N, C-alpha and C positions, 0 to 999 in steps of 0.2 A: 667124688663120692660123698664127701661131707655135705656139699651143697645139695646133692640129690636127696640125701637123708633128711635134711632140713625141709626141703620142698615137700617131700613125702609126708612128713609129720604135719606140716601146715595144711596140706590137702586133706589129710585124715581128720584133723580137727574141724576143718570147714564142713566136711561131710557129716561128722557127728553133730555139729551145731545145727546144720540144715535139717537133719533128720529130727533132732530134738525140737527145733522150731516148728517143723511141719506137724509133729505129734501134738505140740501145745495148741497150735491153731485148730487142729481137728477136734481136740478135746473141748476147746472153748466153743466151737460151733455146735458141737453135740449138746452142750449145756444150754446154749441159746435155743436150739431147736426143741429141746425137751421141755423148756419152761415158757417159751413165748406164748402170749395169749392174744396178741393182736398183730398177727404176721402171716405172710404167705411164704412159707419156707419149705425147701425140699432137702432130703438127705438120703443117700444110699442108692445103689443100683442092684436090683434083685431079678431073679429069673421068673418068679411066680408071685401071685397075689398073697398066698399063704406065707411065703418066705419073707415078704415085706412086713406082714403082720407080726411074725415072730421076732423081727428086729426092731419093732416099734418100742419106744420108751413106755414106761408104765405110769406116766404122769397124766395121761388123758385117755378118754375112751377111744375106741376104734370105730370109724365110719360115721355115717349120717343118721343112724337109727336111734336117736335119743334127743332130748329136749334142746340141747345147745344149738345144734345145726338147724333145727326146725325154725328158729327165729332169725336166722341169718338171711341176708339178701332182700329183706322186705322192702327196703328203699328202692330196689331196682324195679319194683312193680309200677313205679310212677314215671319212668323214663326209659328211653332207648339209648344205645351206645353205638359208636361207629361200626362195630362188628355186627350189629343187628340189621343194617340196611340191605346187605345182599339177601338175607333171609326174607325180609319183608318184600323185597322186589319180586322174588319167586313166589312167595305165598300170595301176593296180590294177584298174580296171574292165575295161579291154581285155584284160588277160592272163587273165581268167577263161575266155575262149573263143579267144584268139589265141595263136600260138606262136613268132612270129619278129619280131626287131627289126633294122632296118638303121640303125646309129648313124653318121650322116654327120658326120665330123670329131670322132669320139669319143676321139681321142688313144690312150692305151694301155688304154682300157676303163675309164676313171675312173667313168663313170656306172654301168656294169654292176656294178662292185665296191661302189660306195657304196650303190646301191639294194637290193642283195640282202639287206641287214639289215632292210629295211622292206617288201619285196615278196616274194611267193611265186612263184618262177620254176617253170614247169611242167617235168616231167621230160624231155620231148622238146623243150625250149626251144632256139632258135637265136638267138644275138646276134652279128651281123656288124658289125664296126667298119670304116669306110672312112676312111683317113687317108693322109698322104704316106708313101712307102716307108720312110724311116728310122724313123718312129714305128710303122709297122705291124710292122716287124721287132722293135722293142723290146716292143711289145704281145704278140707271139707268145712271146717269151722269158719275159715275166712270167707268161703263162698256163701255159706249160709248167712253170715253177717252182712254180706253185700247183696244178698238176694239174687245171686247168680245161678241161673238154671242151666246154662250151656256147658259149664265145666264140672267134671267129676274126677274122682281119684281112685286109683287101684294100686296094688303092689304086685300084680300078676302080669308078667310079660305076655302071657298068652292072650290077654284081653286086647292086644293090639291087632289081632287078626281082623281083616276086613276094613280097616280104616284107610281112607284115601291117602293121607299124608302121615309119614312117620318123621317126626322132628326130634333131633337129639342135639341140644345146644349146650356145650360145656359139661356133658354128663357121661359120655361113653368111657372116659378115662377112669371113672370110679367103679365101673361095673365089672364083676369078676366073670364075665363071659363076653364073647364077641358079638357085635351087631349081626354078623352073618349067621351065627348059630341061633340067634333069636328069630330072625326072619325065616330061616330055613325050616322052622317048625310050623310056619303058617301055610295052610293050603291056599288061602286067599291073601296073597302078599300085597303090601302097600303099593299104590300106583306111583307114589312119589316119595323120595327119601331126601331130607334136608339135614345135613350135618353142619355144625358150626362150632368154633372154638375147640377144635380137636388137635391134640398134640401129635403131630406126625412128622417124621424126619426120614432121612435116607439110610440110617443105620439099623441095627438089629433091635427088634422089639424088646422092651424091658419094663420093669415095674420099679417105681421109686416110692418114697414115703413123703406125704405132704402134711405139714402142720397148718390146718385151716383156722387155728385159733382156739376152737372149741373141741377139736379132736384130731387124731392122726388118721390119715386115709391112704391106703394103697392107691397108687396112681399109675395107670397104664400109659405107656408111650409106644405107639405102633410104627412099624415101618410103613411109609406112605404108599408105596406101590403094592405091597402085600394087602393093605387095607382096601385099596381101590379094587384090586383083583378079586377080593373076597365078596364084594358086592356085585361087580359086573358078571361074575361067574354064575350068578343066580338069575340072569336075564335082564339086568339093568344096564343102562347106558349113562356114562358120566356126561352130563349136559354142561355143567359149569363148575369151576373151582376158583377159590379166592383165598387171599392171605388175610389173617387177622393180625395185622402188623403191630397192634398195641399190646399183644400178649406175647410173653416169652417165658422160657423156663431155664433156670440156672441151678445146677446141682454143684455146690462147692466141692472142689477137689476132683471133679469129673467133667472137665471141659469138653471131652469127646461126646458127651450126652447133651450138650447145650442146644436149645431151640431158640432161634432168634425171632420166630413168629409161629403162630398156630394156623390152622387151616379150616376152610369151610368148603362144602361140596353139595351139589344138587344132582341126584340120580333120578332117572325116569324109567319106569318099567316098560320095556319095549314090547312086551307081549300083551299089554292091555288094549 
């Protein structure tokens, strides 16, 4: 009995110490997440966009609609990355007969500028970027400086109706509405949908918080099959699917929500 009591006390102390250590680690990470200015960090698991916002630290602004994020990613306008090649492959085929792209969440036109060194844009080509107002203004300024007449900007999802291609590369996770709900409002739906750098996994859909350096952003992670079904239910067929192996997502203390890679997809409207 004496030995049992000693063992019980040791185990209790170990448990207390482990709980204390875990609490310290969580506190340290929270401080790092709250203050980091040059990092790509995630924290927390929430049910909704609004719940994630309510749990965001008060050390940065929320979302992309301010000056800090509008100046990010400019260097990406000059090059493409491994994740871009499947998108360019399908766009190269589609642009032989189609003339317009609705770039949902396309920032200041990063994809438009990066891809034009690899793709032949038709003369009567239209590329419309939809992003938050501050970024749309910045995109228009850059286009004017470059004398670009084929690219324009909007902050209205409804403007995507009637475009041949809907492109969403690394953007849907930031939008507080689903792609299906946006497209369902169109009477004249896109003929082609290209998704890239999308966080999809086999578990339950959730929202986390991301520190992008200049702001905190609610970040949606969707169930893969549910996402696919939401698009195919509108009359689209999944033509291709690929892995963005260079992208991953880790939420400290939540290994059950880890993503080892992101996902890209190409859907075609089978009714056109």
